[in-house]
C-alpha positions as CSV (number, residue, x, y, z in Angstrom):
1,M,-22.5,-51.1,164.7
2,I,-20.9,-51.3,168.1
3,T,-23.3,-52.7,170.6
4,N,-21.3,-53.2,173.8
5,L,-20.9,-49.6,174.7
6,P,-22.5,-48.4,178.0
7,P,-25.8,-46.5,177.6
8,N,-25.9,-42.8,178.4
9,K,-22.1,-42.4,178.7
10,K,-19.7,-40.3,176.6
11,I,-16.7,-42.1,175.4
12,I,-13.3,-40.4,175.4
13,L,-10.8,-42.0,173.0
14,F,-7.3,-41.0,173.9
15,D,-3.7,-41.9,173.1
16,G,-2.9,-44.6,175.6
17,I,0.9,-44.2,175.5
18,C,1.0,-40.3,175.7
19,N,1.9,-38.9,179.1
20,L,0.0,-35.7,178.4
21,C,-3.1,-37.6,177.4
22,D,-2.7,-39.8,180.5
23,S,-2.6,-36.7,182.7
24,A,-5.7,-35.3,180.9
25,V,-7.6,-38.6,181.5
26,Q,-6.6,-38.5,185.2
27,F,-7.9,-34.9,185.4
28,V,-11.2,-35.8,183.8
29,I,-11.7,-38.8,186.1
30,K,-11.0,-36.6,189.1
31,H,-13.5,-34.0,188.1
32,D,-16.2,-36.3,186.5
33,T,-18.5,-36.0,189.6
34,K,-21.6,-36.9,187.5
35,D,-19.9,-40.1,186.1
36,V,-20.5,-39.0,182.5
37,F,-17.4,-40.4,180.8
38,R,-15.9,-43.7,179.9
39,F,-12.4,-44.1,178.4
40,V,-10.9,-46.1,175.5
41,A,-7.3,-46.0,174.3
42,L,-7.1,-45.3,170.6
43,Q,-4.6,-48.2,170.3
44,S,-7.1,-50.7,171.7
45,E,-9.3,-53.0,169.6
46,L,-12.4,-51.2,170.7
47,G,-10.8,-47.8,170.1
48,Q,-10.0,-48.9,166.5
49,Q,-13.6,-50.2,166.0
50,I,-15.1,-46.9,167.2
51,L,-12.8,-44.9,164.9
52,K,-13.8,-47.1,162.0
53,H,-17.5,-46.9,162.9
54,I,-17.5,-43.0,163.0
55,G,-15.3,-42.8,159.8
56,I,-12.0,-41.4,161.2
57,N,-8.8,-42.5,159.4
58,T,-6.9,-44.6,162.0
59,A,-3.5,-44.1,160.2
60,N,-2.9,-40.5,161.3
61,I,-4.9,-39.9,164.4
62,D,-3.3,-37.4,166.8
63,S,-6.3,-36.2,168.7
64,V,-8.6,-36.9,171.6
65,I,-12.1,-37.8,170.4
66,L,-15.3,-37.5,172.3
67,Y,-17.9,-39.9,171.1
68,E,-21.5,-39.8,172.1
69,P,-22.9,-43.1,170.7
70,G,-25.8,-42.5,168.4
71,I,-25.6,-38.7,168.8
72,A,-22.3,-37.1,167.6
73,Y,-18.5,-37.1,167.9
74,Y,-16.1,-34.3,168.5
75,Y,-12.5,-34.1,167.4
76,K,-9.4,-32.0,168.4
77,S,-10.2,-28.7,170.1
78,S,-14.0,-29.2,169.8
79,A,-13.6,-32.5,171.8
80,A,-11.7,-30.7,174.5
81,L,-14.2,-27.9,174.8
82,E,-17.1,-30.4,174.8
83,I,-15.5,-32.4,177.6
84,A,-15.1,-29.2,179.6
85,R,-18.7,-28.3,179.0
86,S,-19.8,-31.8,180.1
87,L,-17.7,-31.6,183.3
88,G,-19.9,-28.6,184.3
89,G,-19.2,-26.3,187.1
90,F,-16.2,-24.0,186.8
91,F,-15.0,-26.0,183.7
92,H,-18.0,-24.9,181.8
93,F,-16.4,-21.5,181.5
94,G,-13.8,-23.1,179.2
95,T,-16.4,-23.1,176.5
96,I,-15.7,-19.3,176.1
97,F,-12.9,-20.5,173.8
98,K,-15.6,-21.4,171.2
99,I,-15.5,-17.7,170.2
100,I,-12.1,-18.5,168.6
101,P,-12.6,-19.9,165.1
102,T,-12.3,-23.7,164.9
103,G,-9.4,-23.5,162.4
104,I,-7.3,-21.4,164.8
105,R,-8.1,-23.6,167.8
106,N,-7.3,-26.7,165.8
107,H,-4.0,-25.2,164.6
108,L,-2.9,-24.7,168.2
109,Y,-4.3,-28.1,169.1
110,H,-2.3,-29.7,166.3
111,Y,0.9,-28.0,167.3
112,I,0.6,-29.4,170.8
113,A,-0.4,-32.8,169.6
114,K,2.5,-32.9,167.1
115,N,5.0,-32.2,169.9
116,R,3.4,-34.0,172.8
117,Y,5.8,-37.0,172.9
118,Q,8.8,-34.7,172.7
119,W,7.5,-32.4,175.5
120,Y,5.8,-34.9,177.8
121,G,7.2,-38.2,176.8
122,K,5.4,-41.5,176.1
123,K,5.0,-44.9,177.7
124,E,6.0,-48.2,176.4
125,S,2.5,-49.5,176.8
126,C,-1.0,-48.2,177.7
127,W,-1.7,-47.3,181.3
128,V,-3.5,-50.0,183.3
129,P,-6.2,-48.5,185.6
130,T,-6.5,-49.5,189.3
131,L,-9.3,-51.8,190.4
132,E,-11.3,-48.7,191.6
133,L,-11.0,-47.1,188.2
134,K,-11.4,-50.2,186.0
135,S,-15.1,-49.6,185.5
136,K,-14.4,-46.3,183.8
137,F,-12.3,-48.0,181.0
138,L,-13.8,-50.0,178.2
């Protein structure tokens, strides 16, 4: 059991060296007006603990994961849609893509995830948040 997670926050686990993932995290931070989310790099010790806790194989992870401690977790396209829903406002309309079967959504998601380093590049190390944003990262 992981006990040091902030209460009432949704945890986004992301690839800390992926430029596409970094851009997505920056986007969510900018639009998280209700302060719903906290962020953890998959490569971090806490990220690995959370993956183990929810039972996801850490060897071949290629997805963003949304973890709501004690409630549920979402993976691949379902995580992206749930993040959009949680952002609310205009982004809530993104959930219209739930009408597409999960298998098809995840196939497209997997294709992008498989090519993300080639298309967007990657960093040598995880991004370090500014002092203003540090409280959003675990």
